[in-house]
C-alpha positions in Angstrom: -58.2 3.5 19.1 -58.9 5.3 15.5 -57.0 8.2 16.8 -53.7 6.2 17.3 -54.3 3.7 14.3 -54.7 6.2 11.5 -51.6 8.4 12.4 -49.7 5.2 12.9 -50.6 3.7 9.5 -50.0 7.1 7.6 -46.4 7.3 9.3 -45.4 3.6 8.2 -46.8 4.4 4.4 -44.6 7.7 4.3 -41.8 5.5 5.8 -42.2 2.9 3.1 -42.8 5.2 0.3 -39.4 7.3 1.1 -37.3 4.2 1.8 -38.0 2.6 -1.5 -35.9 4.7 -4.0 -34.4 2.4 -6.3 -32.4 5.5 -8.0 -29.8 5.7 -4.9 -26.9 4.4 -6.9 -25.0 3.7 -3.8 -25.2 0.0 -3.8 -21.3 -0.2 -5.2 -18.7 -1.6 -3.0 -15.2 -0.6 -4.1 -12.2 -3.0 -3.2 -9.2 -0.9 -3.1 -5.7 -2.5 -3.6 -3.5 -1.4 -0.8 -0.4 0.2 -1.8 2.7 -2.0 -1.9 6.2 -1.2 -2.8 8.6 -3.2 -4.7 12.2 -2.9 -5.5 14.6 -5.1 -7.6 18.1 -4.9 -6.2 20.8 -5.1 -8.9 24.7 -5.2 -8.3 27.0 -2.7 -10.1 27.3 -5.1 -13.0 23.1 -5.4 -13.3 22.8 -8.8 -12.0 20.1 -9.6 -9.4 21.2 -9.5 -5.7 18.0 -11.1 -4.2 17.1 -14.1 -6.3 18.9 -16.9 -4.6 19.7 -18.9 -7.7 21.3 -15.6 -9.2 25.2 -15.7 -9.4 24.8 -11.9 -7.8 23.0 -13.2 -4.8 24.5 -11.6 -1.7 22.9 -13.4 1.5 24.6 -10.8 3.6 23.1 -7.9 2.0 19.8 -9.7 1.9 19.6 -10.7 5.8 21.1 -7.5 7.0 18.6 -5.0 5.1 16.0 -3.3 6.9 13.6 -0.5 6.8 12.8 2.3 9.2 8.9 3.3 9.2 7.4 5.9 11.8 10.6 5.6 13.9 10.4 1.7 14.1 12.8 -0.7 12.3 11.8 -3.7 10.5 14.2 -6.3 9.5 14.0 -7.9 6.3 12.0 -11.1 6.5 10.5 -10.8 9.7 6.9 -10.5 9.0 5.2 -8.1 11.7 1.7 -8.0 11.3 1.4 -4.6 13.1 -1.0 -1.9 12.7 0.7 1.1 11.0 -0.6 4.7 12.2 -3.5 5.1 11.2 -5.3 2.4 12.8 -9.0 1.7 12.0 -11.9 -0.4 13.0 -12.3 -1.3 9.5 -10.8 -4.5 8.2 -7.4 -4.0 6.6 -4.5 -6.3 5.9 -1.8 -5.7 8.4 1.5 -4.2 7.6 4.0 -6.8 7.2 6.9 -5.1 7.1 10.0 -5.9 4.6 10.2 -9.0 2.9 10.9 -10.8 -0.4 8.2 -11.6 -3.0 9.0 -13.7 -5.9 7.6 -12.8 -9.6 8.4 -15.1 -12.5 11.7 -16.5 -10.7 12.7 -13.1 -9.8 12.7 -11.8 -6.3 11.7 -8.4 -5.3 11.9 -6.5 -1.7 8.4 -6.0 -0.8 7.5 -3.2 1.6 3.8 -2.7 2.9 0.7 -3.0 2.5 -0.7 0.6 3.2 -4.1 1.2 3.2 -5.2 2.7 0.1 -8.3 4.6 1.2 -6.3 6.7 3.9 -4.9 10.0 2.9 -1.1 9.5 3.2 0.9 12.7 3.5 5.0 12.5 3.0 5.1 9.1 4.7 8.8 8.1 4.7 10.3 4.9 4.2 13.9 4.7 5.1 15.6 1.6 3.4 19.0 0.6 5.6 20.6 -1.7 3.0 22.8 -4.7 3.9 26.0 -2.7 2.3 25.7 0.1 4.6 23.9 2.4 2.2 20.4 4.0 2.4 17.6 5.2 0.3 14.3 6.7 1.0 10.7 6.7 -0.4 8.4 9.6 0.3 4.7 8.9 -0.8 1.7 10.8 -0.6 -1.9 9.3 -1.7 -5.4 10.4 -1.6 -8.4 9.0 -3.1 -11.7 11.3 -4.1 -14.9 9.4 -4.8 -16.2 10.9 -7.9 -18.8 10.4 -10.7 -22.7 9.1 -10.4 -21.3 5.7 -8.7 -18.6 7.5 -6.5 -15.7 5.8 -8.6 -12.4 6.3 -6.8 -9.8 8.7 -8.1 -6.3 8.7 -6.8 -4.0 11.3 -6.4 -0.4 9.8 -5.7 3.2 11.1 -5.6 6.1 8.8 -5.0 9.6 10.3 -4.4 12.6 8.1 -4.2 15.6 9.7 -2.7 13.8 13.1 -3.7 13.5 12.3 -7.4 9.6 11.9 -8.8 9.2 8.4 -9.7 5.4 8.2 -9.7 5.2 7.1 -13.3 7.7 4.2 -13.0 5.7 2.7 -10.0 2.4 3.5 -11.6 3.2 1.7 -15.1 5.8 -0.7 -14.1 5.0 -1.5 -10.5 8.5 -1.4 -9.1 11.7 0.3 -9.4 15.5 -0.7 -9.9 18.3 0.3 -7.4 21.9 -0.7 -8.0 24.2 -1.7 -4.8 27.4 -2.9 -4.4 28.2 -6.5 -4.0 30.1 -8.0 -1.1 30.7 -4.5 1.0 
């Protein structure tokens, strides 16, 4: 009995001694905001085309607009709640497609959300606007965990119609496009 008891107690003590390290610093849980794209749409005179109370509101433009992502079309306002590749067993908010969102009385086209902790490489979103025109967002995003507590550091690139617009997205949170009304 002593032959089994002493090694067992020694093993348990060693396990407790190793598992009680209080300096791990890995107890931080980071909640990363998903990537969302917001676009303000103005007509050629600079008047808002999305806000229903605006004199430039164009219902036909709004209802005929859509996006194409990963070979699939998403119409304006049809919430999809689909999983956009990549899929994960972790809990993430589903992709909602293309919709309108209001901020301080102004409406914006909203596309997303996209997982913030996934490495996106030149993911393309084609905008098929209600006036027959198209635009494209090409975005790349990756996160690197740095520092003693593993803080997230993002490398992101947002191209709108081939032009680097990363600083605009990051500072203002949206871009502005001009379209022709009533086409």
